[in-house]
C-alpha positions in Angstrom: -10.1 -0.8 -0.4 -9.5 -0.5 3.3 -7.0 1.7 5.0 -6.0 1.7 8.6 -4.9 4.3 11.2 -1.9 4.0 13.5 -1.8 5.8 16.8 0.4 6.0 19.9 -1.3 4.7 23.1 0.1 7.4 25.4 0.3 6.5 29.1 -0.1 2.7 28.7 2.7 0.2 28.9 1.0 -3.0 27.8 -2.0 -4.3 25.9 -3.6 -5.0 29.3 -3.1 -1.4 30.3 -4.8 -0.2 27.1 -7.7 -2.7 27.6 -8.1 -1.4 31.2 -8.3 2.2 30.0 -10.9 1.3 27.4 -13.1 -0.3 30.0 -13.2 3.0 31.9 -16.1 5.3 31.6 -13.8 8.0 30.2 -13.0 5.9 27.2 -16.5 4.8 26.3 -19.0 6.5 24.0 -22.7 6.7 24.8 -23.3 3.3 23.2 -20.7 1.7 25.6 -18.1 1.0 22.8 -14.6 2.3 23.3 -13.8 5.4 21.3 -10.8 7.6 20.7 -11.5 11.3 20.3 -9.3 13.3 18.0 -9.4 16.8 16.8 -9.0 16.0 13.1 -11.6 14.2 11.0 -10.0 11.6 8.7 -10.4 12.6 5.0 -10.3 8.9 4.0 -13.4 8.0 6.0 -14.9 5.7 3.5 -11.7 3.6 3.3 -11.5 3.4 7.1 -15.1 2.2 7.3 -14.4 -0.4 4.7 -12.8 -2.8 7.1 -10.1 -0.6 8.6 -8.5 -0.9 12.1 -6.6 1.4 14.4 -3.2 -0.1 15.2 -1.9 0.8 18.7 1.8 1.7 19.3 2.7 0.9 22.9 6.1 1.8 24.2 7.5 2.1 20.7 6.0 -1.1 19.3 2.8 -1.8 17.4 1.3 -4.5 19.6 -2.4 -4.7 18.7 -5.3 -3.4 16.6 -9.0 -2.8 16.8 -11.5 -2.7 14.0 -13.1 0.7 13.4 -16.9 0.6 13.6 -17.8 4.2 12.7 -16.8 7.9 13.1 -19.0 10.1 15.3 -19.0 13.8 15.8 -18.2 14.7 19.5 -18.6 18.1 21.1 -17.1 18.7 24.4 -17.6 21.6 26.8 -15.7 24.0 24.5 -18.1 23.4 21.7 -15.4 22.5 19.1 -16.4 19.5 16.9 -14.1 16.5 17.1 -14.0 13.0 15.6 -14.9 10.1 17.9 -13.4 7.0 16.4 -15.7 4.2 17.6 -13.9 0.9 18.0 -15.0 -2.7 18.3 -14.4 -3.8 21.9 -11.4 -6.1 22.4 -7.8 -5.8 21.2 -6.3 -8.1 18.6 -2.6 -8.8 19.1 -0.4 -8.4 16.1 3.1 -9.4 15.2 5.2 -6.7 17.1 6.6 -4.0 14.8 8.9 -1.2 16.1 7.6 2.3 15.4 9.2 5.7 16.2 7.2 8.3 18.1 4.9 10.7 16.2 2.1 13.0 17.0 -1.6 12.4 16.2 -2.5 9.5 14.0 -1.3 8.4 10.6 -2.8 6.4 7.8 -1.4 2.8 7.5 -1.9 0.8 4.3 -3.0 -2.8 4.5 0.3 -3.8 3.0 2.3 -2.1 5.7 0.2 -3.2 8.6 1.6 -6.0 10.8 -0.1 -9.3 10.6 -2.3 -10.6 13.4 -0.4 -12.7 15.9 -0.7 -16.5 15.6 -3.7 -17.5 17.7 -1.9 -20.7 18.7 0.6 -18.5 20.7 -2.2 -16.5 22.5 -1.6 -18.4 25.8 2.0 -17.4 25.9 3.1 -14.5 28.2 3.8 -11.3 26.2 7.4 -10.3 25.8 8.5 -7.1 27.5 8.2 -4.1 25.1 12.0 -3.5 25.0 12.7 -7.1 24.1 9.9 -7.0 21.4 11.6 -3.9 19.9 15.1 -5.5 19.9 13.8 -8.8 18.3 11.8 -6.9 15.7 14.7 -4.7 14.8 16.9 -7.8 14.0 14.1 -9.5 12.1 13.3 -12.3 14.6 9.7 -11.1 15.2 
């Protein structure tokens, strides 16, 4: 059974900002796919690779997800092994869900993960993060 990760997208203020970062050379692995490098290797690797995604928290709201393709070992100049979470290119918008700040990443069960956004609404302009938070807190989103 799949499990997901949830992670803060530090330094971005929108889905477009995250997408822009992932197009940069600094965010790509040797195969050209976006990857997130973290110091800890997930212990639930098999579950993550069984259809799991990383859910991105932007400005206090879960706004999108990306399927996880694989986990690669990454060694930087300091020689310390790290985990490169290789992601499928492209961000999938989800129903906004408020989330308090936390450090690192956390596991997110399939049952607790926000649903993908309605594709029929994809052409609509995204709500500002503060408004998305307020609406989600009162149960409108």
